[in-house]
N, C-alpha and C positions, 0 to 999 in steps of 0.2 A: 408603500412604506411597511417594513417589517417591525412589529412591536412585540416585545417579549416581557413577561413578568417572571421574576426569578426569586425563589425562596431556597434557603439552604440552612442546615444545622438548626432546624426549629425545635428539635429535641424536647425540652421541658415545657414548651408552650402548652402542651396538652394538660399539664398540671394546673393550669388556669383556664378552665373550660370557657369562660366568657371571652377571654382574649383569643383563644384558639378559634372559637366560632366567629369572632369579629375579623380575624385575619383571613379566614376562608371567605367571608363575605366581601372583604376588601378586594381580594384577588379575583373573585367572581365578577364583581362590578367593574373593576378597573380594566380587566382584560377585554370585556365587551365582546363584540362579534368579530373584531379584527385583530385581536391579540392572542397570544399563546402563553400559557403558564407552564413553567418548567422548574425542576428542582435538581440539586446536585449533592444529595446525600445527607445522612444523619437526620432524616426527616421522619423516622419511625422510632428512634431511641437515641440516647437514654432518657430516663425520666421515671417518676413514680408510677404514673399510669401506664407507661410503657412496660414496666416490670409486671404490673397487674395483668395487662392485656397481651403481653408478649408481642408488642408492636402493632396489634390489630386496631388499636385506638386511632391509628393514622388513616384507616381506610375511609371513614366518613369525611375526614378533612380533605383527602385527595379528591373524592367525588364532588364535594361542594365547591372546592377551590377551582376545579377543572384542570388539575395538573395533568398535562399530556405526556411529558417525558420525565423520567427520574434516572439517576444513577446511584450506585452504592457508596455509602460512606462506611467507615470501619464499624460504626455502631449499628448499622443495619443488619449486622450478623451477630448481635449480642445474644440472641436466643438460638443460635445454631443455623447452619445453612438450610436445613430442611424447613424450618419455620420461615426463613427468608423466601424460599421457593413458594411456599403457600401464600405469603403476602403478595408476591409477584403475580401469582395465578389469580388471586381473588380481588385484586385492586384495580383501580382505574388506570393509573399511568402505565405506559409502556416503559419498561426498565431497559436502559441501554448500558452495556458494558463492553468495551473493546479489549479489556485486559484481565478480567476475572476468569480464573480457570478452576474447574472441579478437580477432585482428587486424582482422576484419571487423565488430567491434562486437557480435557475437552472444555470448550467454553461453558462457563457456569450458567445453569438455569435455562438452557435453550428449550427443554421440554416444558418449562413453566411459562415461556413467552419472552425471556430475555433476548434482546437483539444487540448486535454490536453497534449498529447505527440505524438511522431512519431519516426519511425525507418527509417534510410536512409543508403543505402550501399555506403560507401566512399572507393574507391580503393579496393573493395571486402570485406570490413569489415562492420559489422552491428553496426551502431552508433545510440544510442538512445538519443533523445532530449526532454526536457520539458521546459515550460516557467513559470516564477513567476514574480508577480508584487508586489510592496510595499503594504503591507496590509493597510497603511494609505492613499492610493490614493483617497478614497472617501472623505477625509477631505483635502488632499493636492490640489485637483482639484474640485471646486464646480460643474463643468459640469459632474463629475462622481458620484455625491452624491446619485443617484438612484441605484448605483451598490454597491457591497461589495466585499471584497478581503480577503479570508480565511488565517488563519495562514499558512505561507509557509512551515513549517516543516512537519506537517502531509500531506499536499498536495504533497510535494516532495516525502515523503516516499511511498505514494500510487503510484505515477508515476514511481518511481524507481522499485518498486515491479512488476508493470505491464510490464515495459520495460525488466527487467530481464527475466520475464516469457515468453516474446515474442522473446527472443533470442538475445537481445542487448549485444554486446561484450564490448562496451564502453558506458558510460552515461555522457552526457554533460548538464549542467543546463544553460539555457539562462535566466539570472536574471536581473531584474530591482529593486533589493532590496537595493542597495547602501551598507550602513554599515551592513545590514542584511546578506551579503554574508559570513561574518565570522561565524555567527551562523549556516548558512546552511552547511558550510564546516565541522564544528565540530560535527553536529548532524546527518548528512546523509552520505551515502557512494556513492559519485559521483566522477568521475574521473577528471572533470574540471568544473570550474564555470567561464563562460564568462559574465561579469557584466556590469553595467552602473549605471545611476541615479546620482552618485557622479561624478563630472566633472574632477577630478584629475586622472592621469594615475597610473596604479598599476599592478605589476606582483609580487605576493608573494605566499608562501606556508603557509597554515593554517591547522594545524594538518595533514600535508601530502598532502593536496589537493591544487592544483594550483588555485588561485583566481586572475583574471585579468580583467582589464577594460582599454579602449583605450583613455579616455578623451573625449573632447567635440568638436563639429562642424567639425568632419571629418579631423582634423589635423593629426590624426594617426589612424591606424587600427592594429589589432592583427593578427598574424599568429601562429596557434597552430599546433603542431605535436604530434600525439599519436602513440607510437611505443612500441615494447616489452621492450625497455629500460626505458619507462616511458613517462611522459608528459612534453613538453617544449613549451614555448610561447615567441615570439619575438614581439617587438613593431616596426612597420614600419611607416614611414612618406611618404605618396604617393608623395609629392612634390619633394622629393629627387630622384625619379625615372623618372621624367619628363613624366608622362603618357599622352597618347593621349586622349583628350576629346571625349566623345561619342556625335556625332552631334544631335541625337534625344533628348537627355537630354538638351544639350546646347540651342537648338532652342526653346524647349518647355518652359524652364524657362525664357528665354528672352521674349517670348510672354506674359507670365504672368506679367512680370515686365513692359513691354510696356503698357499693358492694365490697369495697376494699376495707372499710372501717378503720381508716388511718387518721382520724381527726382527733384522737385523744391527746390532751395536753400533757407534755412530759417535763416542762420547765419554763422558765422565763429568762429572756435575754434583756437585761436592763440597758446594756450598751449594745447597739446593733452589731451583728456579725455580718459584715458586707462580703459579697462574693462577685465582684466585678473582675474584668481582666486586670485592672490596675491593682486590685488588692491581692488576687490569687497569684498573679505572676510578678508582683512587685516586691517580693521579699516577705518578711514576717507579717502575719495578719492574725486577727482574732480567730477567723474561721479556720486557718491552718493550725493555730495553737489548740483550738478545741478538738479538732480531728486527731491530731497527733497525741495530745494528752489522753484521749479516749483509748487509743491503741496501746500506749505505754502502760496505762493502768490495767487494761483488760488482760494484757499478756505478762504483766509483772516484768517488763523488759527494762533494759538500761536506757533505751532510746526508742521513741516513736518516730516513724518516717512516713510521709505522704508525698507522692508526686503531685505537683501543682495541677497537671492536666486531669487528674482523677477527681478533683473538686469541681463540681459542675457549677457553672455560673447561674445566677438567678437573683431574686429579690433577697434583701437582707433578712436574717433571722432577728426578729425584734419583738419584744413583748412576749405573749404566749407562743411557745414553740410546740408543734405537734409531732406525732410520729411521722407523718408525711413530710414535714419539714426536714427532719433528720435523714430520712431516706433520700430526699432530693439532693443532699450534699454529695453522696456517693451511691447513686442508684444502680448498683450492680450486685448480682448474686455472687459475690467474691469473698473468699475466706481471708481473714486476717491471719498472718503467719509470723512466727518468730524465726529469724535467721541468726546465724553466728558469723560475725565478721571480725577480722583482725583490725587493729587500729589503722594499719596501713590501708586496708581495703576501705575502711570508713572514711579515711582522708580522700581516697580516690572518688568515692561517692559524693562527698561534699563538693569536690571540684566539678563533678559532672552536673551538679545542680545549676551551674552557670549556663548550661545549654549551648556551649560552643560547638558541640558535635550533635546536638539534638536535631532530628529531621523535621520538626514542625515548630510552629510558633513564630513569634516576631523576635528580631534581634534585640537583645537586652532583657528578655524575659528571664525570671528566676524560676527554676523548675522543681523546687523542693520546699518542704516544711518539716520542722523537727520539734520534738519534745525531749527534755533531758539532755540536750546538747546545746552548744553555742558555736556559731560559725562566724568568723570574720573573714571576708573575701574582698580582695582588691580587684575591681573590675578593670582598672586601667592596665594592670599587668597580667590579668587572668591568673591570679595566684591566691592560694589559700594561706592566710596569715595566721589564723588561730582556729583550733578545734578542741573543744573541751567536752567532757561528759561528766555529769554530776559535779561540775565546777572544777574538775581536774584535767590537765592536758591529756589528750588521748595518746596512749603508748602504742607504737607500731606493732609490738609483739604481744599485746594483750588482746583477748577476745571479748567482744561485746554482743549482748543480746539485743537485737533490733526488731521491733514489731512493725510490719508493713503489709500492704496489700499483696496477695499472692500473685497478682498480675505482674508485678515487677520481677518475679523470678523467670518469667517466660518471654520477656521482650528485651532486646538490647537497644531499643530506641531512646531510652531515658537514662538508666543507670546500668550500663553494660557490665560493670564490675560485679553486680549481684546476679546469681544464677541458682538453678535448682540444687546445686551441690551445697549451698549454704543453709538449706531448709532444716529446721529443727522440729517444729510442731505447729499446729493450727489451733485457732481459738474461737471460731465462729464467723458468721457473716458480718462484714464491716458495718453496715448501716444499723444492724441490731445492737452492736456495741456502742454506736453513737447514741442510740436511744437510751441505753442504760446509763451512759455517762451523763447525759442531759438530766436524767431523773435524779442523779446524785449531786447536782449543783455544778456540773462541768461547764455550763454556759457562762458562768461568771469568770471570764478569762480576759487577760489584758495583753498589751504589747510589752515584752520583757527584755528585749535586746538579744533574742535568740539568734537572729540573723542580722548581721551588720555588713552592709554592702558599701564598700568605699569606691568612689568614682575616681 
């Protein structure tokens, strides 16, 4: 019997050293002598300690957990391709990518040890693995813009053919395609897709192929069994097993945290600011209002705008809030910029928040948060009913100053209406502005009817 343990999108788990060390201990113990641990991307970033260590905080975790194979998520390039290459060269996992390409068109990272596919014997059976990354990664992550990511289907077909020819009895895709997993299942002959990118948990069959992902931040992992009777996958929550933390991981992460000096208290949140999938992608939220208020105030703009995907999931901000807490909301070295949008363009952006053309996430997710504006949107007809700024209807021919993350100028995955041509000026690093806003009482925020989503 082939048994696999799978983690993905563990991202901010490192910001809780005890939990990260316990997750490593759980994977180490659960895999035993007859199992194999694999990952499918965004296991080095983003997060507060990821910013501090430039992704290297993951190395001790990989070593302790026994991660054998990994693939690249979009955030594994947060600190640039050169740093990613060094992580590949210095870490335990063998990194697999069948579709990542360097600037010259050659396969990414081959000199550092990246391989398109690999075969490993698990309990005596030959299991083939290959890795795939979202083909939009070069636009999703500005730090990856010198790279390219080929269509995953032809890349997968080539890898599958090579693996079958090399004697693989089972074939497993390590995928950071998100919603693209369904297409992969329908168009290729793989036995199992272990996915990531989208942060909701999933175990389903698509055209007979099991497609699974464990969710975000290491709250759960997957255990897959491949037998003569077929493929089965179970979701496991490590905390329920009370695993023993791995001391080397625990102390290493604590040392990074001590050296960063980010534990200063900047304010209090009397009402918790939650950041779960349900709150971040469910429409208006306190966390979204806090972030966009900070942007609008810092830029003296008409409107503050934040893409939902830029707000990282994690524990609620409650009680004393520290510098590290504020950084963890948007843990990127990204500038806040002001753009100039016409009212007509602003209306288009409001419609794009519905996510009907967004390439990631779940159906029904809402992809934006605002300050200084009010949006009423009819989800039944996919139409914008009302858009106001400062309490007045937005005029198509008037221009509005909108403060938003610079990232949104360089990707067409979320708000394609916005581009570099709209840029006016910049105001500093996003998370630093959140810290300042928290210090001036900005955590005292409520639900105000900024986003009204009619079903």
